[in-house]
C-alpha positions as CSV (number, residue, x, y, z in Angstrom):
1,X,9.5,-56.6,-34.6
2,X,7.8,-57.8,-31.4
3,X,8.1,-61.3,-30.0
4,X,6.3,-63.0,-27.1
5,X,8.5,-66.0,-26.1
6,X,9.0,-68.4,-23.2
7,X,12.0,-69.6,-21.4
8,X,13.8,-72.0,-21.4
9,X,14.6,-71.0,-25.0
10,X,15.1,-73.1,-28.1
11,X,17.4,-72.3,-31.0
12,X,14.3,-72.0,-33.2
13,X,13.3,-69.1,-31.0
14,X,16.7,-67.4,-30.8
15,X,17.0,-67.6,-34.7
16,X,13.9,-65.5,-35.0
17,X,15.1,-62.7,-32.8
18,X,16.9,-59.9,-34.6
19,X,19.0,-57.0,-33.3
20,X,16.6,-54.3,-32.1
21,X,13.5,-56.5,-31.8
22,X,11.3,-56.1,-28.7
23,X,10.8,-59.2,-26.6
24,X,8.3,-60.0,-23.9
25,X,9.7,-63.0,-22.1
26,X,7.7,-65.4,-19.9
27,X,8.8,-68.6,-18.2
28,X,11.7,-69.6,-15.9
29,X,14.9,-67.7,-15.8
30,X,17.8,-67.6,-13.3
31,X,19.7,-64.7,-11.7
32,X,23.5,-64.6,-11.4
33,X,26.1,-62.0,-11.2
34,X,29.9,-62.2,-11.2
35,X,30.5,-64.0,-7.9
36,X,27.9,-66.7,-8.9
37,X,29.4,-67.0,-12.4
38,X,32.8,-67.5,-10.9
39,X,31.4,-70.3,-8.8
40,X,29.7,-71.9,-11.8
41,X,32.9,-72.1,-13.7
42,X,34.9,-73.4,-10.7
43,X,32.2,-76.0,-10.1
44,X,32.4,-77.1,-13.7
45,X,36.2,-77.3,-13.7
46,X,36.0,-79.6,-10.7
47,X,33.5,-81.9,-12.5
48,X,30.5,-80.6,-10.5
49,X,27.0,-79.7,-11.8
50,X,25.3,-76.3,-12.0
51,X,22.4,-75.6,-9.6
52,X,19.9,-75.4,-12.6
53,X,19.5,-76.9,-16.0
54,X,21.8,-75.0,-18.4
55,X,20.2,-76.2,-21.7
56,X,18.2,-73.3,-23.1
57,X,18.5,-71.3,-20.0
58,X,18.3,-67.6,-19.6
59,X,20.4,-65.8,-17.0
60,X,19.5,-62.4,-15.8
61,X,22.4,-60.4,-14.5
62,X,20.7,-58.9,-11.4
63,X,21.1,-58.6,-7.7
64,X,17.6,-57.6,-6.6
65,X,16.8,-55.6,-3.6
66,X,14.8,-57.2,-0.7
67,X,11.1,-57.6,-1.3
68,X,8.8,-55.2,0.4
69,X,5.9,-56.8,2.4
70,X,3.4,-58.3,-0.1
71,X,5.8,-58.3,-3.0
72,X,7.7,-61.2,-4.6
73,X,11.0,-59.3,-5.1
74,X,12.4,-55.9,-4.7
75,X,13.7,-53.7,-7.4
76,X,15.3,-55.9,-10.1
77,X,17.3,-53.8,-12.5
78,X,20.1,-55.2,-14.6
79,X,23.8,-55.0,-13.8
80,X,26.5,-54.2,-16.2
81,X,27.1,-57.4,-18.2
82,X,30.9,-57.1,-19.0
83,X,31.5,-58.4,-15.4
84,X,30.3,-61.8,-16.7
85,X,32.3,-61.8,-19.9
86,X,35.1,-64.0,-18.5
87,X,32.6,-66.7,-17.6
88,X,29.8,-66.5,-20.2
89,X,31.6,-68.4,-23.0
90,X,31.9,-71.5,-20.8
91,X,28.1,-71.5,-20.1
92,X,27.2,-70.8,-23.7
93,X,29.2,-73.8,-24.8
94,X,27.0,-75.9,-22.4
95,X,23.8,-74.8,-23.9
96,X,22.8,-71.5,-22.3
97,X,20.8,-69.5,-24.9
98,X,20.0,-66.2,-23.3
99,X,21.5,-63.5,-21.2
100,X,19.8,-60.4,-19.8
101,X,21.8,-57.4,-18.7
102,X,23.0,-54.0,-19.9
103,X,26.0,-52.7,-21.6
104,X,28.4,-54.0,-24.3
105,X,29.9,-57.5,-24.5
106,X,33.4,-58.4,-25.6
107,X,34.4,-60.2,-28.9
108,X,34.9,-63.6,-27.2
109,X,31.3,-63.5,-25.8
110,X,29.8,-62.5,-29.1
111,X,31.8,-65.3,-30.9
112,X,30.5,-67.8,-28.3
113,X,27.0,-66.5,-28.8
114,X,27.2,-67.0,-32.6
115,X,28.5,-70.6,-32.1
116,X,25.8,-71.4,-29.5
117,X,22.9,-69.7,-31.3
118,X,22.4,-67.5,-28.2
119,X,21.0,-64.0,-27.7
120,X,21.8,-61.1,-25.4
121,X,18.7,-59.2,-24.3
122,X,18.8,-55.8,-22.7
123,X,16.8,-54.7,-19.7
124,X,16.5,-51.0,-19.1
125,X,18.8,-49.8,-16.4
126,X,17.1,-47.6,-13.8
127,X,13.8,-49.4,-14.4
128,X,14.2,-52.1,-11.7
129,X,10.9,-51.4,-10.0
130,X,9.1,-51.7,-13.4
131,X,11.0,-54.9,-14.3
132,X,10.1,-56.4,-10.9
133,X,6.4,-56.2,-11.8
134,X,7.0,-59.0,-14.4
135,X,8.5,-61.3,-11.8
136,X,5.8,-63.5,-10.4
137,X,7.9,-65.9,-8.3
138,X,11.4,-65.8,-6.9
139,X,13.2,-68.5,-5.0
140,X,16.9,-68.7,-3.9
141,X,18.3,-72.0,-5.3
142,X,22.0,-71.6,-4.7
143,X,24.7,-69.7,-2.9
144,X,22.6,-67.9,-0.2
145,X,25.8,-66.6,1.3
146,X,26.0,-64.2,-1.6
147,X,23.0,-62.3,-0.3
148,X,21.5,-60.2,-3.0
149,X,23.7,-62.0,-5.5
150,X,22.5,-65.5,-4.6
151,X,21.2,-67.5,-7.5
152,X,17.4,-67.3,-7.9
153,X,14.9,-69.1,-10.0
154,X,12.4,-66.6,-11.3
155,X,9.1,-67.1,-13.0
156,X,8.5,-64.1,-15.2
157,X,5.5,-62.9,-17.3
158,X,5.9,-60.6,-20.2
159,X,9.3,-59.1,-19.1
160,X,10.0,-56.3,-21.5
161,X,13.4,-56.6,-23.2
162,X,15.3,-55.6,-26.3
163,X,17.5,-57.8,-28.4
164,X,20.9,-56.1,-28.0
165,X,23.0,-58.8,-29.8
166,X,21.3,-61.5,-31.9
167,X,22.6,-65.0,-32.6
168,X,24.2,-63.9,-35.8
169,X,26.3,-61.3,-33.9
170,X,24.4,-58.2,-35.0
171,X,25.0,-55.7,-32.3
172,X,22.6,-52.8,-31.5
173,X,25.5,-50.9,-29.8
174,X,27.3,-50.8,-33.1
175,X,24.5,-50.9,-35.7
176,X,22.0,-48.7,-33.8
177,X,24.0,-45.4,-34.0
178,X,25.0,-46.1,-37.6
179,X,21.4,-46.8,-38.6
180,X,20.3,-43.5,-36.9
181,X,23.0,-41.6,-38.6
182,X,22.0,-43.0,-42.0
183,X,18.4,-42.0,-41.3
184,X,19.5,-38.5,-40.4
185,X,21.5,-38.1,-43.6
186,X,18.6,-39.4,-45.7
187,X,16.2,-36.9,-44.2
């Protein structure tokens, strides 16, 4: 199934997204990789506030390359998501509803997603230049000392994604190969 949705997300939106669905995401999302996630959690532990509203937020695990003249952003392909697994449950508990990256997630993250009603969306690795075309605005909002890994506020239009893990815990990395195998045996 195909969905055109806007961020920030709502639980009504995430409940409609099923493992394997195609998503075209528009709206405001944020970038953060492992160094920024570590700072987020440390800030929260010290009673501080995050640099963006967490409720319904979508975080894209990306450290984009510098923008070429006349472009908003450089190549913006996803990084491997397991690097954020130690931090993601804390943010999900606060209301984050979407994550964009590539690769498998651990059991703790999936359990936190189910509890929060969140989804994990996949962006195609190696397609950073194509993904950058859907980014219409980019602004560093926190941790500029992290360079490419600084936290950015992005406005995206029709960013092409795939539901890798839905809010019920259905996981394309597990179910996809089995579904394919079942189709081959039925042929």
